[in-house]
A tleap script that builds the chain and sets N, CA, C and O, in Angstrom:
source leaprc.protein.ff14SB
mol = sequence {
  NMET LYS GLU LEU ILE GLY THR LEU ILE ALA
  LYS ALA ASP LEU ASN GLN GLU GLN ALA THR
  LYS VAL ALA GLU VAL VAL LYS GLY PHE LEU
  ALA ASP LYS LEU PRO ALA PRO LEU GLN GLY
  PRO VAL LEU SER ALA ILE SER GLY GLU SER
  VAL ASP SER VAL ALA ASN GLN ALA LYS ASN
  VAL LEU GLY LYS LEU CPHE
}
set mol.1.N position { 101.174 106.935 87.654 }
set mol.1.CA position { 100.975 106.085 86.468 }
set mol.1.C position { 99.525 106.672 86.092 }
set mol.1.O position { 99.218 106.684 84.900 }
set mol.2.N position { 98.661 107.137 87.007 }
set mol.2.CA position { 97.293 107.786 86.668 }
set mol.2.C position { 97.333 108.936 85.713 }
set mol.2.O position { 96.563 109.096 84.767 }
set mol.3.N position { 98.344 109.738 86.076 }
set mol.3.CA position { 98.522 111.174 85.411 }
set mol.3.C position { 99.063 110.756 83.920 }
set mol.3.O position { 98.634 111.358 82.936 }
set mol.4.N position { 99.871 109.868 83.815 }
set mol.4.CA position { 100.256 109.384 82.496 }
set mol.4.C position { 99.153 108.842 81.558 }
set mol.4.O position { 98.971 109.189 80.391 }
set mol.5.N position { 98.492 107.986 82.223 }
set mol.5.CA position { 97.309 107.195 81.688 }
set mol.5.C position { 96.383 108.490 81.402 }
set mol.5.O position { 96.025 108.605 80.230 }
set mol.6.N position { 95.971 109.424 82.259 }
set mol.6.CA position { 95.155 110.486 81.987 }
set mol.6.C position { 95.523 111.338 80.771 }
set mol.6.O position { 94.726 111.763 79.934 }
set mol.7.N position { 96.828 111.523 80.793 }
set mol.7.CA position { 97.452 112.420 79.740 }
set mol.7.C position { 97.293 111.867 78.350 }
set mol.7.O position { 96.973 112.513 77.352 }
set mol.8.N position { 97.600 110.399 78.433 }
set mol.8.CA position { 97.278 109.691 77.127 }
set mol.8.C position { 95.870 109.743 76.662 }
set mol.8.O position { 95.608 110.269 75.580 }
set mol.9.N position { 95.009 109.264 77.365 }
set mol.9.CA position { 93.573 109.524 77.143 }
set mol.9.C position { 93.318 110.939 76.438 }
set mol.9.O position { 92.728 111.081 75.368 }
set mol.10.N position { 93.887 112.001 77.254 }
set mol.10.CA position { 93.175 113.342 76.815 }
set mol.10.C position { 94.022 113.837 75.345 }
set mol.10.O position { 93.432 114.483 74.478 }
set mol.11.N position { 95.241 113.500 75.233 }
set mol.11.CA position { 96.009 114.173 74.209 }
set mol.11.C position { 96.251 113.102 73.081 }
set mol.11.O position { 96.475 113.535 71.950 }
set mol.12.N position { 96.231 112.018 73.247 }
set mol.12.CA position { 96.392 110.695 72.134 }
set mol.12.C position { 95.094 110.200 71.828 }
set mol.12.O position { 95.036 109.361 70.929 }
set mol.13.N position { 93.926 110.584 72.453 }
set mol.13.CA position { 92.672 110.109 72.142 }
set mol.13.C position { 92.684 108.620 72.266 }
set mol.13.O position { 92.276 108.036 71.262 }
set mol.14.N position { 93.024 107.946 73.175 }
set mol.14.CA position { 93.136 106.667 73.633 }
set mol.14.C position { 91.943 106.429 74.564 }
set mol.14.O position { 91.588 107.371 75.273 }
set mol.15.N position { 91.187 105.079 74.644 }
set mol.15.CA position { 90.606 104.591 75.646 }
set mol.15.C position { 91.518 104.374 76.675 }
set mol.15.O position { 92.725 104.596 76.579 }
set mol.16.N position { 90.727 103.773 78.042 }
set mol.16.CA position { 91.328 103.683 79.193 }
set mol.16.C position { 92.365 102.343 79.064 }
set mol.16.O position { 93.410 102.254 79.710 }
set mol.17.N position { 91.961 101.495 78.273 }
set mol.17.CA position { 92.613 100.122 78.135 }
set mol.17.C position { 93.766 100.446 77.327 }
set mol.17.O position { 94.799 99.876 77.678 }
set mol.18.N position { 93.847 101.217 76.332 }
set mol.18.CA position { 94.770 101.488 75.446 }
set mol.18.C position { 95.851 102.237 76.138 }
set mol.18.O position { 97.029 101.887 76.066 }
set mol.19.N position { 95.438 103.283 76.817 }
set mol.19.CA position { 96.141 103.925 77.688 }
set mol.19.C position { 97.165 103.365 78.663 }
set mol.19.O position { 98.356 103.655 78.777 }
set mol.20.N position { 96.393 102.458 79.365 }
set mol.20.CA position { 97.024 101.818 80.363 }
set mol.20.C position { 98.027 100.856 79.645 }
set mol.20.O position { 99.118 100.745 80.203 }
set mol.21.N position { 97.849 100.223 78.623 }
set mol.21.CA position { 98.833 99.420 77.949 }
set mol.21.C position { 100.024 100.206 77.509 }
set mol.21.O position { 101.171 99.830 77.752 }
set mol.22.N position { 99.757 101.234 76.901 }
set mol.22.CA position { 100.628 102.194 76.356 }
set mol.22.C position { 101.742 102.643 77.439 }
set mol.22.O position { 102.957 102.519 77.284 }
set mol.23.N position { 101.117 103.163 78.514 }
set mol.23.CA position { 101.865 103.540 79.812 }
set mol.23.C position { 102.697 102.465 80.367 }
set mol.23.O position { 103.756 102.774 80.914 }
set mol.24.N position { 102.299 101.116 80.277 }
set mol.24.CA position { 103.084 100.063 80.625 }
set mol.24.C position { 104.303 99.793 79.828 }
set mol.24.O position { 105.459 99.657 80.229 }
set mol.25.N position { 103.786 99.735 78.510 }
set mol.25.CA position { 104.951 99.507 77.480 }
set mol.25.C position { 106.175 100.669 77.630 }
set mol.25.O position { 107.364 100.455 77.393 }
set mol.26.N position { 105.587 101.958 78.085 }
set mol.26.CA position { 106.687 103.079 78.285 }
set mol.26.C position { 107.433 102.770 79.452 }
set mol.26.O position { 108.648 102.967 79.444 }
set mol.27.N position { 106.868 102.314 80.447 }
set mol.27.CA position { 107.486 101.917 81.657 }
set mol.27.C position { 108.456 100.939 81.623 }
set mol.27.O position { 109.541 101.064 82.189 }
set mol.28.N position { 108.106 99.928 80.961 }
set mol.28.CA position { 108.966 98.748 80.610 }
set mol.28.C position { 110.138 99.123 79.774 }
set mol.28.O position { 111.230 98.584 79.956 }
set mol.29.N position { 109.924 100.130 78.762 }
set mol.29.CA position { 110.982 100.414 77.997 }
set mol.29.C position { 112.005 101.170 78.655 }
set mol.29.O position { 113.151 100.720 78.633 }
set mol.30.N position { 111.781 102.164 79.189 }
set mol.30.CA position { 112.399 102.907 80.160 }
set mol.30.C position { 113.302 102.072 81.242 }
set mol.30.O position { 114.488 102.327 81.455 }
set mol.31.N position { 112.633 101.139 81.825 }
set mol.31.CA position { 113.313 100.441 82.813 }
set mol.31.C position { 114.323 99.524 82.164 }
set mol.31.O position { 115.240 99.010 82.805 }
set mol.32.N position { 114.108 99.317 80.749 }
set mol.32.CA position { 115.175 98.471 80.193 }
set mol.32.C position { 116.307 99.203 79.601 }
set mol.32.O position { 117.419 98.693 79.459 }
set mol.33.N position { 115.993 100.461 79.242 }
set mol.33.CA position { 117.108 101.307 78.497 }
set mol.33.C position { 117.964 102.424 79.431 }
set mol.33.O position { 119.057 102.936 79.188 }
set mol.34.N position { 117.104 102.604 80.542 }
set mol.34.CA position { 118.014 103.529 81.546 }
set mol.34.C position { 119.018 102.739 82.398 }
set mol.34.O position { 118.933 101.591 82.835 }
set mol.35.N position { 120.094 103.751 82.530 }
set mol.35.CA position { 121.122 103.157 83.498 }
set mol.35.C position { 120.413 102.816 84.948 }
set mol.35.O position { 119.467 103.462 85.399 }
set mol.36.N position { 120.963 101.819 85.524 }
set mol.36.CA position { 120.460 101.499 86.683 }
set mol.36.C position { 120.281 102.701 87.772 }
set mol.36.O position { 119.297 102.771 88.509 }
set mol.37.N position { 121.199 103.501 87.779 }
set mol.37.CA position { 121.104 104.461 88.907 }
set mol.37.C position { 119.819 105.491 88.531 }
set mol.37.O position { 119.232 106.008 89.482 }
set mol.38.N position { 119.455 105.740 87.411 }
set mol.38.CA position { 118.290 106.537 86.899 }
set mol.38.C position { 117.152 105.905 86.839 }
set mol.38.O position { 116.182 106.650 86.703 }
set mol.39.N position { 116.878 104.495 86.907 }
set mol.39.CA position { 115.561 104.045 86.860 }
set mol.39.C position { 114.729 104.137 87.893 }
set mol.39.O position { 113.534 104.153 87.596 }
set mol.40.N position { 115.066 104.215 89.257 }
set mol.40.CA position { 114.409 104.522 90.316 }
set mol.40.C position { 113.694 105.671 90.294 }
set mol.40.O position { 112.466 105.667 90.382 }
set mol.41.N position { 114.502 106.899 90.159 }
set mol.41.CA position { 113.902 108.267 90.013 }
set mol.41.C position { 112.825 108.363 88.917 }
set mol.41.O position { 111.730 108.845 89.211 }
set mol.42.N position { 113.060 107.963 87.763 }
set mol.42.CA position { 112.413 108.081 86.495 }
set mol.42.C position { 111.083 107.191 86.799 }
set mol.42.O position { 109.968 107.655 86.562 }
set mol.43.N position { 111.262 105.899 87.333 }
set mol.43.CA position { 109.954 105.059 87.337 }
set mol.43.C position { 109.131 105.389 88.462 }
set mol.43.O position { 107.981 104.973 88.601 }
set mol.44.N position { 109.828 106.261 89.395 }
set mol.44.CA position { 108.833 106.491 90.767 }
set mol.44.C position { 108.038 107.891 90.119 }
set mol.44.O position { 106.933 108.235 90.536 }
set mol.45.N position { 108.693 108.553 89.159 }
set mol.45.CA position { 108.075 109.598 88.754 }
set mol.45.C position { 106.785 109.100 87.716 }
set mol.45.O position { 105.686 109.652 87.773 }
set mol.46.N position { 107.024 108.209 86.960 }
set mol.46.CA position { 105.928 107.560 86.263 }
set mol.46.C position { 104.904 106.851 87.220 }
set mol.46.O position { 103.702 106.798 86.961 }
set mol.47.N position { 105.400 106.379 88.201 }
set mol.47.CA position { 104.293 105.713 89.062 }
set mol.47.C position { 103.366 106.685 89.690 }
set mol.47.O position { 102.216 106.378 90.004 }
set mol.48.N position { 103.956 108.040 89.897 }
set mol.48.CA position { 103.200 108.928 90.700 }
set mol.48.C position { 103.713 109.122 91.774 }
set mol.48.O position { 103.080 109.884 92.504 }
set mol.49.N position { 104.869 108.619 92.262 }
set mol.49.CA position { 105.438 108.884 93.662 }
set mol.49.C position { 105.764 110.415 93.734 }
set mol.49.O position { 106.020 111.136 92.769 }
set mol.50.N position { 105.708 110.784 95.064 }
set mol.50.CA position { 105.921 112.255 95.318 }
set mol.50.C position { 106.967 112.869 94.656 }
set mol.50.O position { 108.088 112.360 94.650 }
set mol.51.N position { 106.676 114.078 94.007 }
set mol.51.CA position { 107.792 114.708 93.315 }
set mol.51.C position { 108.977 115.154 94.085 }
set mol.51.O position { 110.035 115.396 93.504 }
set mol.52.N position { 108.842 115.276 95.404 }
set mol.52.CA position { 109.783 115.580 96.317 }
set mol.52.C position { 110.786 114.452 96.533 }
set mol.52.O position { 112.002 114.613 96.634 }
set mol.53.N position { 110.147 113.314 96.592 }
set mol.53.CA position { 110.826 112.028 96.734 }
set mol.53.C position { 111.751 111.619 95.573 }
set mol.53.O position { 112.848 111.078 95.707 }
set mol.54.N position { 111.121 111.971 94.351 }
set mol.54.CA position { 111.881 111.682 93.032 }
set mol.54.C position { 113.055 112.671 92.996 }
set mol.54.O position { 114.199 112.278 92.769 }
set mol.55.N position { 112.769 113.915 93.213 }
set mol.55.CA position { 113.874 115.127 92.994 }
set mol.55.C position { 114.838 114.668 94.014 }
set mol.55.O position { 116.035 114.804 93.759 }
set mol.56.N position { 114.424 114.067 95.297 }
set mol.56.CA position { 115.663 113.725 96.234 }
set mol.56.C position { 116.470 112.326 95.742 }
set mol.56.O position { 117.663 112.143 95.983 }
set mol.57.N position { 115.758 111.530 95.134 }
set mol.57.CA position { 116.401 110.407 94.445 }
set mol.57.C position { 117.418 110.793 93.373 }
set mol.57.O position { 118.583 110.396 93.392 }
set mol.58.N position { 116.801 111.751 92.255 }
set mol.58.CA position { 117.828 112.115 91.421 }
set mol.58.C position { 118.836 112.970 91.801 }
set mol.58.O position { 119.773 113.090 91.011 }
set mol.59.N position { 118.861 113.624 92.884 }
set mol.59.CA position { 119.832 114.322 93.406 }
set mol.59.C position { 120.939 113.576 93.873 }
set mol.59.O position { 122.103 113.780 93.529 }
set mol.60.N position { 120.482 112.537 94.818 }
set mol.60.CA position { 121.571 111.321 95.425 }
set mol.60.C position { 122.179 110.815 94.227 }
set mol.60.O position { 123.399 110.665 94.292 }
set mol.61.N position { 121.657 110.542 93.234 }
set mol.61.CA position { 121.898 109.783 92.003 }
set mol.61.C position { 123.083 110.587 91.114 }
set mol.61.O position { 124.129 110.070 90.721 }
set mol.62.N position { 122.687 111.894 90.908 }
set mol.62.CA position { 123.502 112.646 90.309 }
set mol.62.C position { 124.745 113.067 90.966 }
set mol.62.O position { 125.778 113.258 90.324 }
set mol.63.N position { 124.643 113.237 92.442 }
set mol.63.CA position { 125.685 113.629 93.283 }
set mol.63.C position { 126.812 112.394 93.199 }
set mol.63.O position { 128.014 112.643 93.299 }
set mol.64.N position { 126.400 111.295 93.042 }
set mol.64.CA position { 127.190 109.945 92.862 }
set mol.64.C position { 128.050 109.976 91.563 }
set mol.64.O position { 129.166 109.477 91.421 }
set mol.65.N position { 127.346 110.630 90.681 }
set mol.65.CA position { 127.923 110.660 89.117 }
set mol.65.C position { 129.031 111.615 89.114 }
set mol.65.O position { 129.846 111.472 88.202 }
set mol.66.N position { 129.223 112.554 89.948 }
set mol.66.CA position { 130.202 113.653 89.607 }
set mol.66.C position { 131.030 113.660 90.770 }
set mol.66.O position { 131.968 114.452 90.855 }
savepdb mol mol.pdb
quit
């Protein structure tokens, strides 16, 4: 989440409080809209979890879909 907040501060010219709020709104929006199998990997990526871990989660989810 820190990386997303940092990007919002740098690219959208938001302050820390605004960027944090936007990041939380985006996270909530994605949690509501994404199918359950995709929520884990996407929300993990937003939260800053290891890229390898997120990639493995996505691989497992996609493998189950096909």
